[in-house]
C-alpha positions in Angstrom: -0.2 -0.3 -0.1 1.5 3.6 -0.6 1.5 5.1 2.6 4.2 7.8 4.0 6.8 5.7 6.7 7.0 8.9 8.7 5.3 12.4 9.2 4.9 14.9 6.5 6.3 18.2 6.6 3.7 20.1 4.6 2.5 23.7 4.5 -0.2 23.8 1.9 -2.5 20.9 1.4 -5.4 21.2 -1.5 -8.6 19.3 -1.6 -11.1 18.6 -4.1 -14.2 18.1 -3.4 -16.8 15.7 -5.0 -15.7 11.9 -3.8 -12.7 13.5 -1.9 -13.4 16.0 0.8 -17.3 15.4 0.6 -18.9 12.1 1.5 -22.1 10.7 -0.4 -24.0 13.3 0.9 -22.0 15.9 -0.6 -21.0 17.0 2.8 -17.8 17.2 5.3 -18.1 15.0 8.1 -17.4 16.5 11.5 -14.1 14.1 11.8 -12.6 15.6 8.5 -13.6 18.9 9.3 -11.5 18.8 13.1 -8.5 17.5 11.3 -8.9 20.2 8.6 -8.9 22.7 11.5 -5.8 21.5 13.3 -4.0 21.7 9.9 -4.9 25.7 10.1 -4.0 25.6 13.8 -0.3 23.8 12.8 0.1 26.8 10.1 -0.9 24.5 7.3 -2.5 26.4 4.5 -5.8 24.3 3.3 -6.9 25.3 0.0 -10.2 24.0 -1.7 -9.6 23.1 -5.3 -12.9 22.4 -7.3 -13.9 22.1 -11.1 -16.9 23.6 -9.4 -17.5 27.9 -9.7 -16.5 29.8 -6.9 -20.1 30.2 -5.2 -20.5 26.7 -5.5 -17.4 26.0 -3.1 -18.0 28.7 -0.6 -20.4 26.6 1.4 -17.8 23.9 1.9 -15.5 26.8 3.3 -18.0 28.0 5.7 -18.4 24.4 6.4 -14.6 24.3 7.8 -15.2 27.7 9.3 -11.2 28.7 8.1 -11.8 31.2 5.7 -11.3 34.3 8.2 -8.3 33.3 9.1 -4.7 34.2 7.3 -4.3 30.0 6.2 -7.9 29.1 5.1 -8.6 32.5 3.0 -7.9 31.1 -0.5 -9.7 28.8 -3.1 -9.1 27.6 -6.3 -12.3 27.4 -8.6 -12.8 26.1 -12.3 -10.2 23.6 -12.3 -7.5 25.9 -11.4 -8.6 28.9 -14.0 -9.5 31.1 -10.7 -7.9 31.8 -7.5 -9.9 33.7 -5.4 -8.8 35.8 -2.1 -11.7 35.0 0.5 -10.6 38.4 2.9 -10.9 40.7 -0.2 -13.6 38.6 -2.3 -11.1 39.4 -5.0 -9.5 36.8 -7.7 -5.7 37.1 -7.8 -5.3 34.6 -11.0 -7.3 34.2 -13.4 -7.1 32.6 -16.9 -9.9 32.0 -19.9 -10.4 30.5 -22.9 -10.8 32.9 -26.5 -14.0 33.2 -28.1 -12.8 31.5 -31.3 -11.7 28.1 -29.2 -15.2 28.6 -27.5 -17.3 28.7 -30.5 -15.1 26.2 -32.3 -16.0 23.7 -30.1 -19.8 24.9 -29.7 -20.2 24.2 -33.3 -19.1 21.0 -33.0 -21.2 20.3 -30.3 -23.9 21.6 -32.0 -23.1 19.3 -35.1 -23.6 16.2 -33.0 -27.1 17.7 -31.0 -24.8 18.4 -27.8 -25.3 21.7 -25.4 -22.6 23.5 -24.2 -22.2 25.5 -21.5 -19.8 27.9 -19.7 -19.3 29.8 -16.2 -19.0 32.5 -13.9 -18.3 32.3 -10.2 -22.1 32.4 -10.0 -23.8 31.1 -12.7 -23.6 28.5 -15.1 -25.0 29.9 -18.9 -26.3 27.1 -20.9 -27.0 26.7 -25.1 -29.8 25.0 -23.9 -31.5 23.0 -20.6 -30.8 19.7 -20.2 -30.7 16.7 -17.7 -27.0 16.8 -16.7 -27.2 20.9 -17.0 -29.8 20.7 -14.5 -27.8 18.0 -12.0 -24.6 20.7 -12.3 -26.9 23.4 -11.5 -28.2 21.7 -8.5 -25.3 19.9 -7.0 -23.4 23.2 -7.1 -26.0 25.3 -6.2 -25.4 27.8 -9.5 -28.0 29.6 -10.8 -28.6 28.6 -14.5 -29.2 30.6 -17.2 -30.2 29.7 -21.0 -28.3 32.2 -23.5 -30.5 32.4 -26.6 -27.6 34.3 -28.3 -25.1 31.5 -27.0 -22.6 31.8 -29.6 -22.1 35.4 -29.6 -22.3 35.4 -25.4 -19.1 33.4 -25.8 -16.9 36.0 -27.6 -15.9 37.5 -24.5 -14.1 34.7 -23.2 -14.8 32.3 -19.9 -12.3 30.1 -18.1 -14.1 27.1 -19.4 -16.5 25.3 -21.2 -18.5 22.1 -20.2 -20.2 19.7 -22.6 -22.8 17.9 -20.5 -24.4 14.6 -22.4 -24.7 11.0 -22.2 -21.4 9.5 -21.1 -21.3 7.2 -24.3 -21.4 10.7 -26.6 -19.0 12.3 -24.0 -16.9 9.4 -24.9 -17.0 9.6 -28.7 -16.4 13.7 -28.5 -13.4 13.8 -26.5 -10.6 12.5 -29.2 -11.8 14.4 -31.3 -11.4 17.7 -29.5 -8.4 16.6 -27.9 -7.2 16.3 -31.5 -7.9 19.4 -33.1 -7.2 21.8 -29.9 -4.0 20.6 -29.1 -1.8 23.2 -28.1 -4.8 25.4 -27.5 -6.9 23.8 -24.7 -6.7 20.9 -22.5 -9.6 18.5 -22.8 -10.7 16.0 -20.3 -13.6 13.9 -18.7 -14.3 14.8 -15.4 -17.4 12.9 -14.8 -18.9 10.6 -17.2 -21.5 13.0 -18.3 -18.9 16.0 -18.5 -16.6 16.8 -21.2 -14.3 19.5 -20.0 -11.8 22.0 -21.7 -9.9 24.6 -20.2 -6.9 26.8 -21.2 -3.9 25.0 -22.2 -1.8 24.3 -19.1 -4.2 25.6 -16.5 -5.1 22.8 -14.3 -5.6 22.4 -10.8 -1.5 21.6 -10.5 -0.1 24.2 -11.8 -2.3 26.6 -10.2 -1.5 24.8 -6.8 2.0 25.6 -7.6 1.2 29.5 -8.6 -0.3 29.7 -5.2 2.3 27.9 -3.3 5.2 30.4 -5.0 2.7 33.3 -4.3 2.6 32.4 -0.9 6.7 31.7 -0.9 5.7 28.2 0.2 8.3 25.5 -1.6 6.5 22.5 -3.8 8.3 20.3 -1.2 5.8 21.4 1.0 2.8 20.8 -1.0 0.3 18.0 -1.0 -3.0 17.6 -2.8 -5.8 15.3 -2.5 -8.1 13.9 -5.3 -10.0 10.9 -7.2 -10.9 11.5 -10.8 -9.3 12.8 -13.9 -9.4 16.7 -13.6 -7.1 15.7 -10.6 -4.8 14.6 -12.4 -2.3 17.3 -12.3 -2.1 18.1 -9.1 -1.6 14.3 -8.2 1.3 15.1 -10.3 2.6 18.6 -9.5 2.5 18.5 -5.7 5.5 17.1 -3.7 2.8 14.6 -2.0 0.2 13.4 -4.3 -2.6 11.4 -2.5 -5.0 9.7 -4.4 -8.6 8.8 -2.9 -8.8 4.8 -2.5 -11.7 5.0 -3.7 -10.8 7.1 -6.8 -10.0 5.7 -10.4 -7.0 3.2 -10.8 -5.2 5.6 -13.2 -5.1 8.3 -10.2 -4.0 5.8 -7.5 -1.4 4.5 -10.1 0.3 7.9 -10.5 -0.2 8.9 -6.7 2.7 9.2 -4.5 0.4 7.6 -1.4 -3.2 6.4 -1.2 -5.5 7.2 1.3 -6.7 4.1 3.5 -10.1 4.4 4.0 -12.8 6.0 1.2 -14.4 9.7 1.5 -17.4 8.1 3.1 -15.0 7.0 5.6 -13.2 9.9 6.7 -9.9 8.7 4.4 -9.1 12.4 4.7 -8.9 12.8 8.4 -7.2 9.3 9.1 -4.3 10.4 6.6 -4.0 13.6 8.0 -4.1 12.3 12.1 -1.8 9.5 10.9 1.0 10.9 8.5 0.6 15.2 8.9 -0.7 16.2 12.2 
């Protein structure tokens, strides 16, 4: 089993949300809240790092009750496209896809009968309504707005685009987009029904390392917990990439460590208490 042989010296820990920090009820257990608060007490920066937009992450920051403290003041949203300072409520880092790239993906999606959606901190803007878009809005607690002139709306640029569709359609569309957008955008599947398009080179991992550098923390003192493909870069880039034991086999294969318990068994609390705190 991939577990540390000694206590780890870390100064920044990033946590993915779904199937990592959150249990099946989409909540953070009291035991995990306690462990994370202990990490903050120890002077470790705790950063929630999600594919969700900022307003979809804030309820979990509140649940941890760390936002008012120096070591809990930052969050990373939209798969690394933004870093928000919760003390000033201002972004300190942001990246966007250009309108041309967004419209290319949208037009190709339309040819296949698929919808598309983009985000700001509080709202999902969709080309049309569908069941997967509703799942996204309800899960992330974001507003949903259907844009009649979606192509025109895309021209100003947005942090990411998602194609929400049946898993079989998402899987078929992926290789085409990866080939056509090589060097322009990164394309991956975050959930079986979400195909995500991000600015090239932008991801959770690079943004965590950007924030660590901003805070004067060396890579050697960074840690990240994740379970899925949109966590790949942070599992690779951080010194201590920790995969959830309930995560994808690929993510467990590339991780330095694997939790002994799942997201439904306080896996993060168990790892922190055993190897960090």
